[in-house]
Structures are given as C-alpha cells and as structure tokens.
C-alpha positions as CSV (number, residue, x, y, z in Angstrom):
1,L,0.0,0.0,0.0
2,L,2.8,2.4,0.9
3,V,4.6,1.7,-2.4
4,A,1.4,2.3,-4.3
5,I,1.0,5.7,-2.5
6,E,4.6,6.7,-3.3
7,K,4.1,5.6,-7.0
8,T,0.9,7.5,-7.3
9,L,2.5,10.6,-5.9
10,Q,5.6,10.2,-8.2
11,D,3.3,9.8,-11.2
12,R,1.7,13.1,-10.4
13,G,4.9,15.0,-9.8
14,H,5.4,14.6,-6.0
15,Y,8.8,12.9,-5.6
16,T,8.8,12.1,-1.9
17,S,8.9,9.1,0.4
18,W,6.1,7.7,2.6
19,A,8.0,9.0,5.7
20,T,7.9,12.6,4.3
21,V,4.2,12.3,3.4
22,R,3.4,11.0,6.9
23,E,5.4,13.8,8.5
24,T,3.8,16.4,6.4
25,L,0.3,15.2,7.1
26,S,1.0,14.6,10.8
27,N,0.1,18.2,11.7
28,H,-3.3,18.2,9.9
29,Q,-5.3,18.3,13.1
30,I,-8.8,17.1,14.0
31,V,-10.4,19.1,16.8
32,T,-13.3,18.5,19.1
33,V,-15.3,21.4,20.4
34,V,-17.2,20.6,23.7
35,L,-20.2,22.8,24.4
36,P,-22.2,22.3,27.6
37,T,-25.8,23.3,27.5
38,S,-28.1,24.8,30.2
39,D,-30.0,21.6,30.5
40,G,-26.9,19.6,31.5
41,R,-26.3,17.9,28.2
42,T,-23.1,18.3,26.2
43,L,-22.7,18.8,22.5
44,R,-19.4,17.6,21.0
45,I,-18.5,18.6,17.4
46,R,-15.5,16.9,15.8
47,K,-14.1,18.4,12.7
48,A,-10.9,18.4,10.7
49,A,-8.9,21.7,10.7
50,K,-8.4,23.6,7.4
51,P,-5.6,21.8,5.5
52,D,-2.4,23.7,4.7
53,P,-1.3,24.1,1.1
54,E,1.2,21.1,1.6
55,H,-1.7,18.9,2.7
56,L,-3.9,20.0,-0.2
57,G,-1.1,19.1,-2.7
58,I,-0.9,15.6,-1.3
59,Y,-4.6,15.1,-1.1
60,E,-5.1,16.3,-4.6
61,A,-2.4,14.1,-6.0
62,L,-4.0,11.1,-4.3
63,G,-7.5,12.0,-5.4
64,I,-8.7,12.6,-1.8
65,S,-11.2,15.3,-1.0
66,P,-9.8,17.8,1.5
67,R,-13.3,17.6,3.1
68,M,-12.9,13.9,3.8
69,M,-14.2,14.3,7.3
70,K,-17.5,16.1,7.7
71,P,-18.3,17.5,11.1
72,V,-19.6,14.9,13.5
73,K,-22.0,16.1,16.2
74,T,-22.8,14.0,19.2
75,W,-24.9,14.6,22.3
76,S,-24.3,13.2,25.8
C-alpha cells in the first residue's frame, strides 16, 4: 500500500517518500469542540482543521477530497 501511494505521488509530480508524506500530514489536526448546555447535556463537534497548502497538494495528487471528514455532532 505504501509503495502504491509513493508511486501515485511520483506519477503526479510529487517525488517524496512515505516518511515525508506521513510527517507532512501529521500536523493536519482534528479538533473536538465541547459545548455544555443549560439543560446539563453536552454537544461535541468533531471536525478536521483547514488543510495547509502542503496537505492539499498531497490530497489532490492522491485524489482525496480535502473535506474527507465532515463535522460529526454527538450529544451526551
């Protein structure tokens, strides 16, 4: 799988190793916002942060939507 990812990236002009891809994408964060309500419940919203240009280049080369993770809302 890793070789396929590297090959796909090379075919699309990104000459880099899996280790570099992993390092580059390691700082694309996912955040959870916790909002308590007046009735004692808690709303949690989990969402990916806005990708940096380096992230977008990799996602585009691999055919991955930068909006791969839609916000997830849960109540507790």
